[in-house]
C-alpha positions as a printed NumPy array, in Angstrom:
array([[ -0.028,   0.127,  -0.082],
       [  1.397,   3.311,  -1.003],
       [  0.451,   6.726,   1.14 ],
       [  0.659,   9.561,  -1.072],
       [  1.459,  12.778,   0.914],
       [  0.433,  16.146,  -0.797],
       [  3.266,  18.436,   0.298],
       [  2.186,  21.522,   1.772],
       [  2.962,  24.644,  -0.03 ],
       [  3.553,  28.05 ,   1.863],
       [  0.024,  29.271,   0.187],
       [ -1.624,  26.339,   1.237],
       [ -0.516,  26.787,   4.775],
       [ -1.746,  30.555,   4.72 ],
       [ -4.956,  29.453,   3.494],
       [ -5.254,  26.687,   6.102],
       [ -4.17 ,  29.301,   8.799],
       [ -6.658,  32.052,   7.651],
       [ -9.733,  29.126,   7.977],
       [ -8.501,  28.498,  11.404],
       [ -8.07 ,  31.869,  12.558],
       [-11.701,  32.538,  11.065],
       [-13.109,  29.572,  12.911],
       [-11.309,  30.369,  16.245],
       [-12.404,  34.227,  15.861],
       [-15.915,  32.896,  15.167],
       [-15.945,  30.748,  18.274],
       [-14.596,  33.415,  20.506],
       [-17.001,  35.902,  19.388],
       [-20.046,  33.404,  20.11 ],
       [-18.297,  32.878,  23.106],
       [-18.139,  36.211,  24.218],
       [-21.973,  36.994,  23.044],
       [-22.961,  34.057,  25.287],
       [-21.17 ,  35.572,  28.073],
       [-22.54 ,  38.96 ,  27.491],
       [-25.924,  37.514,  27.361],
       [-25.442,  35.941,  30.731],
       [-24.222,  39.239,  32.208],
       [-27.179,  41.221,  30.936],
       [-29.616,  38.36 ,  32.3  ],
       [-27.783,  38.204,  35.542],
       [-28.235,  41.877,  35.882],
       [-31.718,  41.831,  34.912],
       [-32.458,  39.048,  37.453],
       [-30.624,  41.078,  40.23 ],
       [-32.94 ,  44.024,  39.613],
       [-35.81 ,  42.241,  39.28 ],
       [-34.889,  40.543,  42.783],
       [-34.221,  44.054,  44.633],
       [-37.575,  44.984,  42.988],
       [-39.284,  42.29 ,  44.69 ],
       [-37.636,  42.692,  47.896],
       [-38.495,  46.149,  47.941],
       [-42.175,  45.584,  47.008],
       [-42.093,  42.919,  49.71 ],
       [-41.005,  45.358,  52.22 ],
       [-44.051,  47.392,  51.053],
       [-46.509,  44.618,  51.057],
       [-48.991,  46.263,  53.431],
       [-49.391,  46.285,  57.299],
       [-47.631,  48.108,  59.711],
       [-43.913,  49.244,  59.617],
       [-41.656,  51.46 ,  61.63 ],
       [-39.209,  52.656,  58.934],
       [-41.011,  54.005,  55.735],
       [-37.835,  54.495,  54.072],
       [-37.635,  50.757,  53.337],
       [-40.253,  51.411,  50.886],
       [-39.056,  54.729,  49.807],
       [-41.741,  56.738,  51.428],
       [-40.532,  59.864,  53.029],
       [-42.651,  61.705,  55.799],
       [-41.852,  65.161,  56.564],
       [-43.453,  67.624,  58.96 ],
       [-43.188,  71.59 ,  58.989],
       [-42.378,  72.123,  61.993],
       [-40.551,  68.761,  62.186],
       [-41.039,  66.624,  65.096],
       [-37.845,  67.098,  67.323],
       [-35.994,  64.956,  69.756],
       [-38.603,  66.171,  72.355],
       [-41.399,  64.623,  70.309],
       [-43.453,  67.722,  70.282],
       [-45.954,  67.904,  67.44 ],
       [-46.686,  71.791,  66.775],
       [-49.945,  72.579,  65.373],
       [-50.455,  73.977,  62.787],
       [-48.37 ,  71.728,  61.151],
       [-47.931,  70.654,  57.499],
       [-47.66 ,  67.103,  56.867],
       [-46.075,  66.097,  53.575],
       [-46.046,  62.255,  52.467],
       [-43.961,  61.191,  49.363],
       [-44.804,  57.749,  48.   ],
       [-42.747,  56.382,  44.973],
       [-45.102,  56.144,  42.011],
       [-44.622,  52.676,  41.301],
       [-46.577,  51.774,  44.265],
       [-49.482,  53.304,  42.709],
       [-50.803,  55.124,  45.834],
       [-54.39 ,  56.198,  46.156],
       [-55.236,  57.675,  49.226],
       [-53.238,  58.693,  52.365],
       [-55.203,  58.952,  55.552],
       [-53.901,  60.202,  59.187],
       [-55.24 ,  58.858,  62.397],
       [-54.481,  59.412,  65.828],
       [-55.293,  57.461,  68.987],
       [-54.059,  57.434,  72.85 ],
       [-50.747,  55.162,  72.986],
       [-51.63 ,  51.565,  73.793],
       [-55.023,  51.244,  72.731],
       [-55.766,  48.194,  70.506],
       [-58.207,  48.62 ,  67.515],
       [-60.521,  45.881,  68.585],
       [-60.885,  47.351,  71.917],
       [-60.885,  51.157,  71.351],
       [-62.141,  51.628,  67.831],
       [-64.243,  54.571,  69.04 ],
       [-60.949,  56.129,  70.185],
       [-59.322,  56.211,  66.765],
       [-59.895,  59.515,  65.17 ],
       [-59.19 ,  60.505,  61.535],
       [-56.979,  63.894,  61.46 ],
       [-56.951,  64.116,  57.753],
       [-57.503,  62.413,  54.155],
       [-55.454,  62.941,  51.269],
       [-56.884,  61.98 ,  47.991],
       [-54.976,  64.165,  45.589],
       [-51.171,  64.193,  45.13 ],
       [-48.85 ,  66.35 ,  43.094],
       [-46.222,  64.527,  40.723],
       [-42.399,  65.335,  41.722],
       [-40.081,  63.588,  40.183],
       [-40.742,  59.598,  40.536],
       [-42.997,  60.567,  43.763],
       [-46.575,  61.121,  44.494],
       [-46.641,  64.06 ,  47.068],
       [-49.477,  64.358,  49.612],
       [-49.886,  67.299,  51.854],
       [-52.312,  68.123,  54.376],
       [-52.28 ,  70.777,  57.213],
       [-53.135,  69.848,  60.549],
       [-54.651,  72.654,  62.381],
       [-55.359,  71.612,  65.868],
       [-54.143,  68.998,  67.998],
       [-55.252,  65.584,  67.103],
       [-56.908,  63.215,  69.599],
       [-54.363,  61.087,  71.534],
       [-50.593,  60.85 ,  71.325],
       [-50.024,  58.443,  68.519],
       [-50.134,  59.224,  64.888],
       [-50.758,  56.656,  62.207],
       [-50.286,  57.086,  58.496],
       [-51.982,  54.683,  56.204],
       [-51.165,  54.701,  52.577],
       [-53.695,  52.697,  50.341],
       [-52.152,  51.729,  47.131],
       [-54.033,  50.112,  43.716],
       [-52.001,  47.067,  44.06 ],
       [-51.956,  45.944,  47.895],
       [-55.1  ,  44.682,  49.683],
       [-53.964,  46.198,  52.793],
       [-52.599,  49.775,  53.099],
       [-49.093,  50.381,  54.575],
       [-49.116,  51.605,  57.869],
       [-46.543,  54.097,  59.408],
       [-46.631,  54.9  ,  63.145],
       [-45.334,  57.977,  64.623],
       [-45.596,  57.672,  68.591],
       [-45.649,  58.99 ,  71.316],
       [-45.601,  62.83 ,  70.993],
       [-47.064,  65.687,  72.803],
       [-48.982,  68.144,  71.067],
       [-48.571,  71.826,  71.462],
       [-50.321,  74.707,  69.917],
       [-48.097,  77.231,  68.202],
       [-48.395,  80.788,  69.384],
       [-50.11 ,  83.306,  67.211],
       [-48.053,  85.816,  65.724]])
């Protein structure tokens, strides 16, 4: 049996090397594309997880830290270290638009009361149904003109998507009327 070996000329080696280089480049670009796609999917998954965690933190019910949901509550004049709630007082509640807020209710009651036992002691201080869009927030504002009943404020934020409102508690405080100018 005779084996014939074709001698490779420099031109044949060059064509063979080009094919190999093109093949390697094609494979590397495919690997790069898959890696890039994996990175993009990972970033998207992390973003969705963070969004779900934030939504879970805002799933309704009571909370002590509204910032966990991106909710900002400000009072003018502010509730200071001595926990004095001065009236008249402008209460502003900024709620992220992605929560789809519909109504904010301010209620007050004496410290230590339970809803089932003392429902008649819970008083609505203000309801805010209209908001102004400020950036990515819905801004609800109201003025509390006189001292509310009790020494605990609850702010309930109803949203389109949650069955229960988000409840924020501010307590206890002492209410004082500001002197007229």
